[in-house]
N, C-alpha and C positions, 0 to 999 in steps of 0.2 A: 241542648243538642237543636232542641225544633228551634228555638230562637238563635240562635246559631246562622242555621239553613234561611229564615225568612230574611235578615238582616241581608246575608250573600245574597238572596233574592232580588231583594228589594233594591242594593249597588248597583246588583245585575240592569236592571229596568232602568234604573238612574241614568248608570254610562251608559244604558243606549241613547234615552232619551237628550242628552248634554249632546253625543255622538250624531243625533240629525238636528239638530240645530245648526244650521249651515246657512250661510251668505253664497249665493250664486245668481249668474244670470247668461245668459245665449246671446251670442255674436249677432249680430245684425245679420239678415238673407242676405246672400251674396247671388245676384241676377243671374243665374242659369236655371234649365229648365222649368221656365217662369210655367208651366202646363200643369207641373205637380203641386203647385201650392194653392189648395183648397180653403184655407180659412182668407175671407174676403176681407177680415178686419189684416191681414197683413199684406201694406203696404212696401214691398224690396225698394230699396232705395240705391244699395248700393251694388258695383259691381267690383270683380276676383281682380287684383293683380299683380305681376308676373315681380321678379324678383329680381326687375332692372334697377339697375341704380336710381332712376329716376324717380322712382316711387319712393325715396326717402325713408326705407323700413318697413310702407304700411302693404299692408298687404287686402286690405279692402279702400273701396275708393267712392265718394262721393259727389255729386255736386251741389253745389253752390245752392244755399238755401232751402235744400230738401230735410226731409227728415227722418230722424233716421233714429230705429226701435230697437232697442236691447228689452230682452223680455228675463223678468225676474221668474229663475227656477229654484229659489232659497227653500231650504228642506225645514221643518217644523211652523210650528206656529206663530211668526214675528207680531209685532203688539206695532210696530212702524217702521219706516221706510224713508233712508236720507241720499239720495243718487246726488255725486259734486261729477263735475266734467270742465276741462279744460276749452279754453277755443268754442262753447257750445251754449246757447239757451235752452232749459229745462220745460218745456210745457209744466209741470210741476214734481217739485225737488222728493216730496213727498209721497209722490205716488208708486204702485206697486211696480209698473213697468218705468223706464224712461224714454219720454220720445225728446230726444236731444233737434233743434235746426241749430246749422252751421252757418253762421251770415258770412265769414270769411275763408277765404283761400288759406289752406296751410295743413301742417300732419301734425294730426291729434295725437294723444294717448287716450285709452281707450277709457270711459268711469269709473270710479268708484263707487260700489253699491255697503251700505252698513243697514242688514238687518238687525233691527231692536228687538232683541227678546228678554222675556223674564229672568232668566238669568242672568244677562247681560248681552253688549252688542257683540256681533260678527259683520267681520265686511271681506268687501269679493274683489278682487283686482286684477286684470292681464293685462300681460305684457306684450301687450299689440296696436296696431299704430291706424289708424284713420286717417286718409289722406284726402281731401275736401278740395274742392277745385283743381285749379294749376293744371301744369301739364301731366300726364300719366300715361304708363302702358297697360291698359287692359289684357286680363287674361280671364280664361275660363276653370282652370285648375284654383282649385284652394291649396295658394302655395303658402303656405305657414309653415308646416314642419314636415321637413321629409321623409319617404317611406309612412308615415302615422296620415295625414293628409293627403296627399300628393306622391307621385312619383313620375318620373318623364321617364319614358323609355319608348320603345318601336314596338308598331305588329307586323313582324314579319310572315310569310306565308311559306311553305315549304311542305312537299309531299313523303308518301311513305319509301321514297329511295333515298329522300334527305339532298332530292336537288331543288333549289329555291328560283318558286315563284316571283319573289319580291315581296314588297310591302303594304299594307294598307294605302300610307298615307306616302303615294310612290308612284315609282317603276315598277309593274308588274305584267306577266301575263292573262290577269284574271276577267280582263276586263273593265277595271275600274278604272275611270279616265281622271277626275276629278273628287276633290273634296272641298269640304264648303263646312262656317262655322256660323251658325249664329248669337248675335246681340244683342242683349237689350242694356243700351247701356243709363235709361235713366235722363236723358241730358234734355230739358227741355230746349236749349241753348245751349251752344261749343262749335269746336271745327275739329278733325279729323288732318291730323298732321304731316300721317303716311302708317306704314304697316310692317312691322318685323316677325320674321316666318323661321322659326327657330329647326335649326335640323342636330341628328347626333354626330354628323360628320360631311365635311366637304366633298362632293361628293370626284370618284376620280373618275370615274368610266362614263364618259358619252361624246355623242358623234359633235364633231364640230360646227359649231353655232347654233346647238341645244338650248330649246330654251325654257321658263317656266314662263308660266300667264298667269296674273291674279287680278282679281277685279272686283269694284265694289256695288252691292246694291242695295238699295232702298226697298225690301218687302213691303209687302202689305199683310196684316195681318190680320186673321177671323180667329175665330173661337176656339179651332184646332187644328189651327193648318197654315202654311205661310207659302206665298205664292209671290216670283221675282214677275214683276212686273216690267214692262217697258225693257228699255237700254239698262247697264251699268253706267253709273255716273262717271267710273273714273276704272284707269286699268293702265297695268305696266305691262312689261314686257322684260324678263332680266338673262340675262346668260349666265348661262353654269360656270362658268371663270371667273362674274363676279361677284360670288357668294362667298361671304367673310368669313373669318375665322379670330381668332381673339390674338394669334399673330398680328392681324392687319389692325390690332386696333380694335377690334369691336367686341362688345362685351354679349357673352353665351352662356345659357345656363349651366352646362355639363362641360366635361372637361373632352376637352378633343370634339367639340363641338362648332357650329358654323351658325350662320345666321344670313337668309336676304334682306337688305333694310334699303324699303322704298318710301321716296318720302311722294307726295301731289305738290305737282305744280305750282300749284297755291294752297291754302287750306280749302278744305271742303267745309261749306258750312253746315251744319246740324240744324237749324233752325226745325221745331216740330216732325224730327226723325230721330224718335228711340230706339230705332231697333235701325241695324244695319246686319248686311249677309257679307264675306268676306271669302271666295273663291279661289281656288288652286288647284292650276291643273297645264298641261300639256306635255306632262313625263310622256316616253315611251311604254311598249307593254315586251320590252325583250329586257331582262334582267342579266341578259349574257353581254350584255352593252351595255348599259344604265344602271347605277346604284343610285339615284336620287333618291330619299326617303327625309320625310319630317318627325319630330319626336311627336309624342300625344302624351297625356296623362293617362301610364296605365293602370291606377287604384281602383278598386273597384269599390265606389264609394259611396256608391246609391245603390238602393234595390227598385225597383221600377212594379208598380202595381201591374197586374195584367189592363186594366182598362185605361191604365194612360201608354200604351204600345204603340196605338195608334192617333195617340195623337203626337203631330209633329212639334207642337211648343213644348213638351215631355223633353224632346233631343235636343242636343246643340251642334250635332257638328253631322254632319252629310256627306254623301258621295254622289257624285252622277258616274254611269256608265258608257259607255262607249256607244254612239248612237244617241245618245238624249241630250238632251238641253236644257232640264232641269238640276237640281242638285235637291232632293225631296229622298232621299232615301234616306235613315237613321242609318249611321255609321255601325250601330249594335246591328244590325242587322248583318254584318261580313268580319265579327269577330272582336271588333274592337272597343266590346264592351260600353259601359256609355263613357268615356274618357273622350276627351277634346283635343284637338291637334294643337299644339303650340301656334297659332297665325293671332299675333297681337296687334288688334287696331292702336295706336298712337293718338289720344286725343287730346283736346284743351279745353276746359268748364272754367264760368267761373268770371268772365271778363264778358268786357261792350265788345261790341263787333270790331268797335275802332281800333280801339287799345288791342287786343288782340293782333290782329292784324297788322298793327306797327310793328308789335314784339315777335311775331313769328317772321315780318321781311326779311331779317338779317341771316336768316338760316337760308334760303333760298336763294338759288343762281339768282343772276338777271336773265330776265325771260323776256318773250316776244308779250302786247295789247292785242283782245282780238274782240272783234263786235260786230254784231249780224242786225242790219236794217233793211227791210226790202229784200229780204231772198239776196244779199250781197254780205259778203263776210269780209270787214277790212283787216287788214293784219297791219301791225306798228312793233317798228324794232329797226335794229342796223341796218341800211343798205345792202345791200348783193342779193344773190341767189339763194329762195327760200326751197323748200321742199315738204308736202305733206302727207304724212304715214296714217295709212289707218292700222288698227292693233293687230292687226297679222304682221307688221311690219313692212309693207310693200307702199312703194311713195305711189301716188296718186294724179298727184298736183303741183308745181313745179312751175316757176317763174322768179322774179328780180320784185324787190324790197327797194323805189326809189324815192327820192325826198322820205322818206321813215315811213313810207306807207305801200302798201300793196292789196287786190283787191282781188276776189275771188266769186263767181256764180256759185251760191249755196247748189243749184241745180247739176252740177261737176260731178259732187259726192253724192253720194247714196247717205240715207241715214245710220249715225253712228257714230264713235267717236273715235277722233280723228289729234294730230301730234304736227304742228308745224313748226320746222325749226331753220333757221338762218345759218349764214356762213361762220358768225359770230360765236354760234353755240347758243344763240338764246332759243329758247321752244316758249310752245304756249299748247294748252290742251282745251278743245274745244270739241262738242256736241250738234250733229246737224238729226234734224226729227222730217 
């Protein structure tokens, strides 16, 4: 009997040992909550992607020639490791961790890890894709598995009597005037083509002429802070009535949802600009007459360390209150946990400037040209009447284009962003400083 008990015990130990020998590895770290990354050896290169079809089924995106790290998490004492990966070049195929450089744009499956144990080989692979370069819609939600890694919803407010006070990302009577997302794209070059903003539904209540304002900023990043410097580099006003649904042929991530689709008048060069801040505001503070609301990731997918609470780089979504000029209040202070708004920039990387501009030129309507020399703004385009509007939609300057050109004295305009439009519908956006 004693021998039998001993044999069973030894068998249990052997079984436990065998089950502990498994191959596994972590996915690359997505670029959000950068301020919480404490390991200096970890250099995140990937951005999260939405489930927009343009992303080819990938949930992570990396610039061309960036190094993507897959960290080995295998259990048990392996004698050696081997990595195989399509589309990328390994620094060392037998190293414990895989550092892979992708030199060509494309969509690639994740690598396969083989861990060689004394008892035999174990393999690990995952049904996920990485998109490298090309055109992609970035996101701050980990859109791998619905209700597991992310969930899209809204943050509504109401009082004890059941009266609706509005939403965190839209119309409210709680003094919230705007929100924004901080993106760390890891791009050393590339282009911003536009922005898509996703809603749970198209607004049904709003005043005639109601507009939403969207602005692009290049923030200055310190150790623990973000500062919005100078003027926004681009911006749009869009009418509530122009918000699209799936019935309009637009892609939306939830049933019954809607999208604000914004396209840059020309691609924004992101050379040397690794950080983007995209703000959205313009809604009213009266939920009885307006029901604008944005989707956000509502999954409580992380726990913030107490020391990170005052580090702006440990957050990714921010709030502006009425009578404020900045967007530096973390959204988590207002009941939004750590979820981010579905404000999604569309970027393009892995191309030379000339080829990229040639590729996207067909996507843009005919537009005017604009040059500035010695305080004179020269517009070029079809002959006829033109008007110049500021970002509030107010006409500031008007005139005639004759012989293909018109001149404006820069001193006639205060510093800011302007859009010129002619009778043919051609437009150009420019900045005065």
